[in-house]
Each structure stands twice: as structure tokens, then as C-alpha cells.
C-alpha angles and dihedrals in degrees: 000000000000116000141161114227134176128176133196136175116230121198094231134087117264090251090057093047092045089055087073088062095049102086141023090242093056094043089053090057092066111006105047129333093220097046116140111192142160098218101216136086106286092020117136126230140189132188139164113268119236116288089013089284095153130284137313113214135176147111139274104260101179138002121184109173114244091002118054148011118181124183132182106236125206130168102223115227092007096108097260112149096187130026127251121217140249117202125184116189130190123204127179114241129173092262093048124274134354109213121194125190117197129182110194143152096069094137089059100053091096096235125119114235093038088144089070088052089057089053091049091051090049087058096038097051089058095041094052096038097201093171090053089052091049090048090051095055098034095044092050094049101027 
């Protein structure tokens, strides 16, 4: 199944990294400055897509403190019938925490041409460097 994955090591304990997932205010510092989110399983969220290309909406699917955050991920008004998914996992490593970000579920969004969307996300995940932003805040304060 096509997916877009990036991984980084952050020189901070998983608890310190997870703290940046614990509130809307902290998530806005690295994920999206206009993010509105109810940070609990079943909670809804909304944030501006990259380059002001509409909105990303969804719900919190899973939260396992210090291990996992999974969100449904839908580009609003882009013709998606079903959401994709964003999963961020944390794993302790000797240097601190390995953090992996994975976008998947593209084939199930119900839109033809989803393969081009995967390519766009491959480019976008590098251009927007969310993991680098997380490492910057978590590494400074962790």
C-alpha cells in the first residue's frame, strides 16, 4: 500500500517529545499555527493545508502516550470521499526518541489520480519538514 514515511531521531526522552502532542497550543508550535483540535480520541481537528490550499480536517483515531498519535486526514473540498491517515510513532532509542511520520490510505480516498497525491505528499513532507520542527521544539525543551 502506498505511503509516505519520514523518520528522525530527537535528543529527548519519549515523555519530553510526547509533551508536544499533549495540547492544541503545543501542537500549533510545530504542526500548524492555525490548528484547532480537541486533543482526545474521537476529537475533531481542522487546520489550513500547505500553501493555503484549503483545509485539512479529521479526527483523532488513537493516542497512546509516549508511543502513538493517529489522525484521519482529509483534504476538504478536494474530492476525497474517504480520509487517509497520518500516524506519528515514538520509540525510545539510546540517543533519545525515534519519531516516524507516515501518511497512508491514499488508495482508499475514493479519488482517481490518487497516485499523483502520493507524489505531492512525498514532496510536501520534505518541504514542510514537520519532524524537523518537532525536533527543534522538543530538543530545546526536552
